[in-house]
C-alpha positions, 0 to 999 in steps of 0.5 A: 578533488576528483575523488570528492566529486565521485563520492558526492555523486555516489552519496546523492544517488544513494539518498535519492534511491533511499527516498524512492524506497521510503515513498513506495513503502509509504504508499503501500502502507496506506490504510484502506477504509472499512465498510459494512456488509450491507455497503459491500453487497450494495456495491456488488462486492462479495463478503469472504471470511478469512481464518483468524482475520475476520471478513473482507469485501472483494469489490468487482474492480478487484480491490479488497476492504476490511468489513467493520 
């Protein structure tokens, strides 16, 4: 009986850890909205070229967005 309780607690802890990892991964994988060059400069951002990857806009708050 005691062994079953310990295994149940271990399974519950593993399930919660797995759900936390999936939630963190999902939050980081959210797509960022694209903006145009004009919108970037109007917001005070700087357009930067990335080799083989197009252009990005770096905004004053430190976030980056893809240029469409």
